N, C-alpha and C positions, 0 to 999 in steps of 0.2 A: 622697650625699644632699643635696648643695648645691642641685641642681636642684629637689628637693622643697621645701626651705625657701624658695627664691627664688620658686617659683611661687605658693605659698600667701601669701607676704608681698604679692605683687602682687595676688592675687585679693582679699585683704582690703580693698584700696583700690579695687577695681573689680569688685564682685560684681554683675555684670549680664551679660545674654546677648550684647549686641554685643561687649563686651570678650572674653568667653570664646570666642566664635566666631572672633574675630580672632587668638586665641592658642591655637587648637586643636592646632597642632603642638607648641607648648611643653607643653601638657597631656599629649599622648601621650608625649612624651619623659620628662616627670616620672613618668607612670604606669608606664612601662617600668622606670625605676629603682626605683620603690617595689615593683613586682611582683617584681622580682629579689630585692630585700631580703626580701620576704614569703616567697618560696619557700625561700630560704636559712634564714630564721627557722624555718619549719615543719620543715625537715630537721634543724636544730640541736636544736629541742625534742624531736623524735622520737628523738633519740639517747639521751635520758634518760627520756622518757615515751612508751612504745610505743603508747599509746591514740590518739595523733594521727598515727601513721604512715600515709602514703598520702594525706593531705589535699592539696588543690591550692589555689592562690592564690584562686580564685573561692569556695572554701569558707570563706575566712577574711578577706575584705576586703569593702568596702562601696562602693556607688555614690556619686559626688560630688553627684548631684542630690538636692535636698531635697524632702521631701513637704510641699507648701504647703497642702494641703486644710484643715487645722485650725490653722494657724499665723498669728499676726498679723504675724510677720516674713516678708516676701515675697521676701527675697533668695534667688535660685534655687540657689545652690551652697553646699555645706558648706565651711567654712573650716579644716577639719582633715582628717587622714587617719589611719587606724588599721588594725591587723591583730589579729584575735582568733583564737587557735589553741586549739581545744578538741575533744574527742572528737566525731566525726560532724559537725563544722562549726558555724558561727556561730549557726545557728537551732535547735540541738539542745536548748538549755537546760542544757547541762553547764558545769561550771566550767572555766576555761581561763586563758590567758596573753594579755595585751594590751599593745600598744605604741601610744601616742598622740602624734601630732605636730601641734601647733597653734601656729605661730609667733606671738610676741608675747603669747601667752595661757598656754599650758600644754604642757609636755612631761613625760611620765611613762611608766613601765612598771608593770604591776600583774598580780595573779593573783587569781582567785576568781570570785564570782558577783555580778553587778550587777542589782538589782531582780528577783530570781527570783520565780516563781509562789508563791502562799501555801502550796501543798502542799510545795514544796521548802524554803521558810523553816521550816515546821513540822518537817520531817525533819531539817534541819541543827540546829535547836534541840534536838531529841531526841538527836541524835548528841552534841552538847555535854553534855547532861544525863548521858549514859552514859559519855562519854569526854572529859570536859572537859580533863583533863590533857594528852591527846594534841593536842587543838585548841590549847591554850595553847602547848604545846611547838612545834607546827608554825609558829605565828606568830613565836615567839622565835628559831627556828632560821633564819628567812629574814632573814639579816643585811642591813641596809641598807633594809629595807622596814618600813613601819609600818601598823598596822590603821586603816582609815578608819571613823570614827564618823558620817559624814554621814547625815542623815535617820534616825538611830537613835531608838528610842522613849525617852520620859522615864521610863517605869515598866516593871517586869517584866511581860511579857504573861501573860494568864490561862492557867492550866494549868501554869505553871512556878514553881518555888520560889525565892523571893528569898534563902533561906538556903543555897542550893547554893554550892559553892566558886567556881564560875565563872559565877554568875548574871548578871553584867554583860553577858556575851556574848549572853544571851537578848534583849537590847534591839536587837540588830542586825537590820536589814531587808535589807541587802546585806552580803556577806561578802567584803571586799576588802583585800588588803595592797598598798601602793603604794610606789614609789620615784620621786621626782622626778629628772629628768635635765635637761641643758641642751644648748645648741647644740654646744658643744665635744665633748660625749659623742656626739652624733648625727653630727658631721662627722669623728669619728675613723675612720681607715682600717680599724680592727678593730671597727666598730660592731656588726655582727651577732654576732661572737664575744663581745663584752662583754655584749650583751643576753642571749644564751643562757647565759652564765656566771652572770649575775645571776638569771635566771628559774629556773635549775636549783635554786636555794635555796628556791624556792617549791613544788617538786614535792610535798613531803609535805603541804602545806596543800591543794593542789588535789586530791590523791588522797583525802584525808579528806572534802572536800566532795563529790567525785563518788561516794563510797560512799553518802552521804546522798541525792544526786540519784537514783542508781539505785534505792535503796529506795523513794523517793517515787514514781517512775515505775511501779514494780511494784505498789505497795500502794494508791495513792490514785487 
């Protein structure tokens, strides 16, 4: 994975088309390494979560080119790379497993739903209302991960009871558990195995969320 880290460190200092074009071969070599990692990650996750079996790299990875149409930042390339493994692929709306590599900024692995549709948020909150103990247990059983409260509401949303035992979870708008990692973790020769072992502990959390996602897709 050193090729991946090195490429993005250089790109951060040279985020422009002339540099990128001149380093196209380096990009292709980096991408081949990351694609190999991603396929091995998919296969590893499928060993404990059968709902992602059969996915390919293209189902779980993203283009490096940024959409500049509505952005003030006109740098043409993303300065990070990630793999998102979830049922039916990255655009399905289902909860999944994500690995994020952004040198000098952020390295982490996580599981869950980021900015889901309102109907899915409502369904997850209803699942917490009915099975809050299971939701809380799934978070606590994911050792090494912590729940993200980024962009959460300040108050309990309408339609949900502030006196419920796990009412604080109603404030969430995204449902993510995260584990920060570092370069030594990424450069370890057993990187894929380590990620799979860590994400295995999030299976219960993802399964609970996907139960709510399926219900929302059927009902709303």
